[in-house]
C-alpha positions as CSV (number, residue, x, y, z in Angstrom):
1,M,13.5,11.4,-1.9
2,G,16.5,12.1,0.4
3,F,14.3,12.3,3.5
4,L,13.1,8.8,2.9
5,A,16.6,7.5,2.6
6,M,17.4,9.3,5.9
7,I,14.9,7.1,7.5
8,L,15.8,3.8,5.9
9,G,19.6,4.4,5.8
10,P,20.3,4.0,9.5
11,L,18.4,0.7,9.5
12,M,20.5,-0.5,6.5
13,R,23.7,0.7,8.2
14,M,22.9,-1.2,11.4
15,L,22.1,-4.4,9.4
16,Y,25.3,-4.0,7.4
17,Q,27.4,-3.8,10.6
18,M,25.9,-7.2,11.6
19,I,25.9,-8.7,8.1
20,P,28.9,-7.2,6.2
21,N,27.5,-7.9,2.8
22,F,25.5,-5.3,0.8
23,A,23.3,-7.8,-1.0
24,V,22.5,-10.0,2.1
25,T,21.7,-6.8,3.9
26,M,19.2,-5.8,1.3
27,I,17.5,-9.2,1.5
28,V,17.1,-9.1,5.3
29,F,16.0,-5.5,5.1
30,T,13.3,-6.4,2.6
31,V,12.0,-9.3,4.9
32,I,11.9,-6.9,7.9
33,I,10.0,-4.2,5.9
34,K,7.5,-6.7,4.6
35,L,6.9,-8.2,8.1
36,L,6.3,-4.7,9.5
37,M,3.7,-4.1,6.6
38,L,1.8,-7.3,7.3
39,P,-0.9,-5.7,9.6
40,L,-1.5,-3.1,6.8
41,M,-1.8,-5.8,4.2
42,I,-4.4,-7.6,6.4
43,K,-6.2,-4.3,6.7
44,Q,-6.2,-3.8,3.0
45,Q,-7.6,-7.3,2.4
46,K,-10.5,-6.5,4.8
47,S,-11.1,-3.2,3.0
48,M,-11.3,-5.0,-0.4
49,A,-13.8,-7.4,1.1
50,K,-15.9,-4.5,2.3
51,M,-15.7,-2.8,-1.1
52,S,-17.1,-6.0,-2.9
53,V,-20.1,-5.7,-0.6
54,F,-20.6,-2.0,-0.8
55,T,-20.0,-1.6,-4.5
56,P,-23.6,-2.6,-5.6
57,M,-25.0,-0.3,-3.0
58,I,-22.9,2.6,-4.1
59,N,-23.8,1.9,-7.7
60,E,-27.5,2.0,-6.7
61,I,-27.1,5.4,-5.1
62,Q,-25.2,6.8,-8.1
63,Q,-27.9,5.5,-10.6
64,K,-30.8,6.7,-8.4
65,Y,-29.4,10.2,-8.1
66,K,-27.5,10.5,-11.3
67,N,-29.4,13.7,-12.3
68,N,-28.8,15.3,-8.9
69,Q,-25.2,15.6,-7.9
70,E,-26.0,17.4,-4.7
71,K,-28.3,14.7,-3.5
72,M,-26.0,12.0,-4.6
73,Q,-23.1,13.5,-2.5
74,E,-25.5,13.8,0.5
75,E,-26.5,10.2,0.2
76,M,-22.9,9.1,-0.2
77,V,-21.9,10.8,3.0
78,K,-24.9,9.3,4.9
79,F,-23.9,5.8,3.5
80,Q,-20.2,6.2,4.6
81,Q,-21.3,7.3,8.1
82,E,-23.9,4.5,8.5
83,Y,-21.8,1.6,7.3
84,G,-18.3,2.9,8.2
85,Y,-17.2,2.9,4.6
86,S,-14.0,4.7,3.5
87,P,-13.1,4.6,-0.2
88,T,-9.3,5.2,0.7
89,A,-9.0,2.7,3.5
90,G,-7.1,0.2,1.3
91,C,-4.6,2.7,-0.1
92,L,-2.3,3.0,2.8
93,P,-0.2,-0.2,2.1
94,M,0.1,0.8,-1.5
95,L,1.3,4.3,-0.4
96,V,3.8,2.9,2.1
97,N,5.2,0.5,-0.4
98,M,5.7,3.3,-2.9
99,L,7.5,5.4,-0.4
100,V,9.8,2.5,0.5
101,L,10.7,1.8,-3.1
102,F,11.5,5.5,-3.7
103,G,13.6,5.5,-0.6
104,M,15.5,2.5,-1.7
105,V,16.3,4.2,-5.0
106,E,18.2,6.9,-3.1
107,V,19.9,4.2,-0.8
108,V,21.2,2.1,-3.7
109,Y,22.5,5.2,-5.6
110,R,24.2,6.6,-2.5
111,P,25.3,3.7,-0.3
112,V,28.5,5.4,0.8
113,Q,26.5,8.2,2.3
114,Y,23.6,6.2,3.8
115,I,25.1,2.8,4.7
116,L,28.8,3.7,5.4
117,G,27.8,7.1,6.9
118,I,30.5,9.2,5.1
119,P,29.5,12.9,4.9
120,K,28.3,14.1,1.4
121,E,30.9,16.8,1.2
122,A,33.7,14.2,1.8
123,I,32.3,12.1,-0.9
124,S,32.1,15.0,-3.4
125,A,35.7,15.9,-2.8
126,A,36.8,12.3,-3.3
127,C,34.9,12.1,-6.6
128,T,36.5,15.3,-7.8
129,A,40.0,14.1,-6.9
130,L,39.4,10.8,-8.9
131,G,37.8,12.5,-11.9
132,I,34.3,11.2,-11.2
133,A,31.4,13.4,-12.1
134,N,29.8,14.2,-8.6
135,N,26.7,15.6,-9.8
136,G,25.4,12.4,-11.3
137,A,23.1,9.8,-9.7
138,A,25.8,7.0,-10.0
139,S,28.7,9.1,-8.6
140,Q,28.9,7.1,-5.3
141,T,28.7,3.8,-7.0
142,G,31.4,5.0,-9.3
143,L,33.5,6.0,-6.3
144,I,33.1,2.5,-4.9
145,E,34.2,0.9,-8.2
146,A,37.1,3.2,-8.5
147,I,38.4,2.5,-5.0
148,H,37.8,-1.3,-5.4
149,A,39.9,-1.1,-8.5
150,G,42.8,0.5,-6.7
151,L,42.5,3.9,-8.6
152,A,42.6,5.8,-5.4
153,S,46.2,4.5,-4.6
154,G,48.5,7.5,-4.4
155,V,45.8,10.0,-4.9
156,D,44.8,12.5,-2.3
157,T,41.1,11.8,-2.1
158,G,40.6,14.0,1.0
159,L,39.0,11.0,2.8
160,A,40.2,9.9,6.2
161,T,42.1,6.6,6.3
162,E,39.1,5.0,8.2
163,Q,36.7,6.4,5.5
164,L,38.9,5.1,2.7
165,S,39.2,1.7,4.4
166,S,35.4,1.4,4.9
167,I,34.8,2.0,1.1
168,A,37.6,-0.4,0.1
169,N,36.1,-3.1,2.4
170,F,32.5,-2.4,1.4
171,N,31.3,-5.8,0.2
172,T,29.0,-5.3,-2.8
173,S,29.6,-8.8,-4.3
174,F,26.7,-11.3,-4.6
175,L,27.0,-14.6,-6.5
176,G,30.2,-13.3,-8.1
177,M,28.5,-10.0,-9.4
178,D,28.8,-6.5,-8.2
179,M,25.5,-5.0,-6.9
180,C,26.7,-1.4,-7.8
181,T,26.7,-2.3,-11.5
182,I,24.0,-0.7,-13.7
183,P,22.9,-3.5,-16.1
184,G,21.3,-1.4,-18.8
185,F,19.7,-3.1,-21.8
186,S,22.9,-4.8,-23.2
187,F,22.9,-8.5,-22.7
188,S,25.1,-9.7,-19.8
189,L,24.8,-12.1,-17.0
190,I,23.9,-9.4,-14.5
191,M,20.7,-8.7,-16.5
192,I,19.3,-11.9,-14.6
193,F,18.5,-9.7,-11.7
194,P,16.2,-7.2,-13.4
195,I,14.6,-10.0,-15.5
196,I,13.8,-11.9,-12.2
197,A,12.4,-8.6,-10.8
198,A,10.2,-8.3,-13.9
199,V,8.9,-11.9,-13.8
200,T,8.2,-11.9,-10.1
201,M,6.4,-8.5,-10.4
202,C,4.0,-10.1,-13.0
203,I,3.3,-13.2,-10.9
204,S,3.0,-11.2,-7.6
205,Q,0.6,-8.7,-9.2
206,V,-1.8,-11.3,-10.6
207,L,-1.6,-13.4,-7.5
208,S,-2.2,-10.6,-5.0
209,T,-5.1,-9.2,-7.1
210,K,-6.8,-12.6,-7.4
211,M,-6.3,-13.7,-3.8
212,S,-7.0,-10.3,-2.0
213,G,-10.5,-10.1,-3.6
214,Q,-9.5,-7.0,-5.6
215,Q,-10.1,-8.7,-9.0
216,A,-13.8,-7.5,-9.3
217,Q,-13.0,-4.1,-8.0
218,M,-9.9,-3.2,-10.1
219,Q,-11.2,-2.0,-13.4
220,G,-10.4,0.6,-16.0
221,S,-8.0,3.3,-14.9
222,M,-7.2,1.7,-11.5
223,K,-5.9,-1.5,-13.2
224,V,-3.9,0.6,-15.7
225,M,-2.3,2.6,-12.8
226,M,-1.3,-0.5,-10.9
227,W,0.3,-2.1,-13.8
228,G,1.8,1.2,-15.0
229,M,3.5,1.7,-11.7
230,N,5.0,-1.7,-11.6
231,I,6.2,-1.5,-15.3
232,M,7.9,1.8,-14.3
233,F,9.8,0.1,-11.5
234,V,10.8,-2.8,-13.8
235,F,12.2,-0.2,-16.3
236,M,14.1,1.4,-13.4
237,C,15.6,-1.9,-12.6
238,F,17.6,-1.8,-15.9
239,Q,18.6,1.8,-15.4
240,M,19.8,1.7,-11.8
241,P,22.3,-0.2,-9.7
242,V,21.4,-3.8,-9.7
243,G,21.0,-3.7,-5.9
244,F,17.6,-2.1,-6.6
245,S,16.6,-5.1,-8.7
246,L,17.7,-7.4,-5.9
247,Y,15.5,-5.5,-3.5
248,Y,12.5,-5.3,-5.8
249,G,12.7,-9.0,-6.8
250,T,13.1,-10.1,-3.2
251,S,10.1,-7.9,-2.3
252,N,8.0,-9.5,-5.0
253,I,8.9,-13.0,-3.9
254,F,8.1,-12.3,-0.3
255,M,4.9,-10.6,-1.3
256,M,3.8,-13.8,-3.1
257,L,4.5,-15.9,0.0
258,Q,2.8,-13.4,2.1
259,T,-0.3,-13.3,-0.2
260,V,-0.8,-17.1,-0.1
261,L,-0.4,-17.2,3.8
262,T,-2.7,-14.4,4.4
263,Y,-5.3,-15.7,2.0
264,K,-5.3,-19.0,4.0
265,V,-5.6,-17.3,7.4
266,Y,-7.6,-14.2,6.5
267,N,-9.8,-15.4,3.5
268,P,-11.4,-12.4,1.8
269,E,-14.6,-14.5,1.1
270,K,-14.9,-15.0,4.9
271,F,-14.7,-11.3,5.5
272,K,-17.2,-10.7,2.7
273,A,-19.7,-13.1,4.2
274,Q,-19.2,-11.3,7.6
275,Y,-19.9,-7.8,6.1
276,E,-22.9,-9.0,4.1
277,A,-24.4,-10.3,7.3
278,E,-23.8,-7.0,9.0
279,V,-25.3,-5.0,6.1
280,A,-28.3,-7.4,6.1
281,A,-28.8,-6.9,9.8
282,K,-28.7,-3.1,9.6
283,R,-31.2,-3.1,6.7
284,A,-33.5,-5.4,8.7
285,A,-33.2,-3.0,11.7
286,K,-34.1,0.0,9.5
287,K,-37.2,-1.8,8.3
288,E,-38.5,-2.2,11.9
289,I,-38.6,1.5,12.4
290,K,-41.9,2.9,10.8
291,T,-43.5,6.4,10.8
292,V,-47.0,6.7,12.1
293,T,-49.1,9.9,11.7
294,V,-51.3,10.6,14.8
295,E,-54.2,13.1,14.7
296,E,-55.3,14.5,18.0
297,G,-57.4,17.6,18.5
298,G,-57.3,18.5,14.9
299,K,-53.5,18.5,14.9
300,R,-51.2,15.9,13.2
301,S,-47.9,14.7,14.5
302,K,-45.5,11.9,13.4
303,R,-44.5,9.2,15.7
304,T,-42.2,6.2,15.2
305,S,-43.4,2.7,15.8
306,T,-41.6,-0.7,15.8
307,S,-44.7,-2.4,14.3
308,V,-44.1,-4.0,10.9
309,S,-47.9,-4.5,10.3
310,W,-48.7,-0.8,10.2
311,T,-46.7,2.0,8.3
312,R,-49.1,4.8,8.5
313,C,-52.4,5.3,10.3
314,A,-54.6,8.4,11.0
315,L,-56.5,8.2,14.2
316,N,-59.8,10.0,14.4
317,T,-61.2,8.0,17.4
318,P,-60.0,7.5,21.0
319,A,-57.4,4.9,21.4
320,S,-59.5,2.9,23.8
321,W,-61.9,2.0,20.9
322,M,-59.2,0.3,19.0
323,P,-59.4,-3.6,18.7
324,K,-57.1,-5.4,21.2
325,S,-55.6,-7.4,18.5
326,T,-54.3,-4.4,16.6
327,P,-50.4,-4.6,16.8
328,M,-50.0,-0.8,17.0
329,T,-48.9,1.2,20.0
330,V,-49.9,4.9,20.2
331,P,-47.0,6.6,21.9
332,S,-47.6,9.4,24.4
333,P,-47.4,13.0,23.1
């Protein structure tokens, strides 16, 4: 996921230059990312409202043509074209969120490279000089801890004075705890961060599912996938530098606030009522269009009529003999 970190890293570096604290930088970065994703979240809410309206119609098509897969696919395509329905419309926010999370994994593991901007080769040489395994995911956080502990004093690390100084002054402390520490599953005070991440994940997931109108749609494998992904990230919080737990927990808290606010402004029930009215109007318009079979000169041809009173009529007499009260119009050939 290095390419994602290359996108997120420069933004983190710019923020750290303004706010010289790794933890505070992570919090501000999280708020910015969530604000940028707000339009996508609103779009997802609208998509879920549409889904709640279209689901019964889709089930009807599937039930009607369950023994004819080809016809079912044909009708589904017609349905999507007619009503502007897209089954993947609400997936984009989830995808973006996953990409950001995986990008943050890379950033918290390699802050020297992506936040301080020190080349990878120089970092590798410094790790070798200090006896730190440079092929592991925690090599850069280990380098930070070693330099902060003064273990680089009198050792030729190969780093320029400016580079060594930037690592030594890299502020990773937050509430008296080092954000580069990997908490693991052994009890310690720093475990509070992954625990907060786990609790806020559960609350955020339940809240967003309920308020976004997804509760009725998320069943079976989709629900298992959503919870499975979040549980995986919680597990990662215990196995990665605690900076990731800080990001994930902050993200969940902001998501809860965002969910409540968007629910008040963009209520999914309001969108659902709007889409139901649109579907009813389209169905009513379709009922107005009727097919009429007209027979002239021994030949039959089909015409469309907007009359609701007649759906099919065979004419064997001149049109002038028809009663004036008849609500049918015979179109010109």
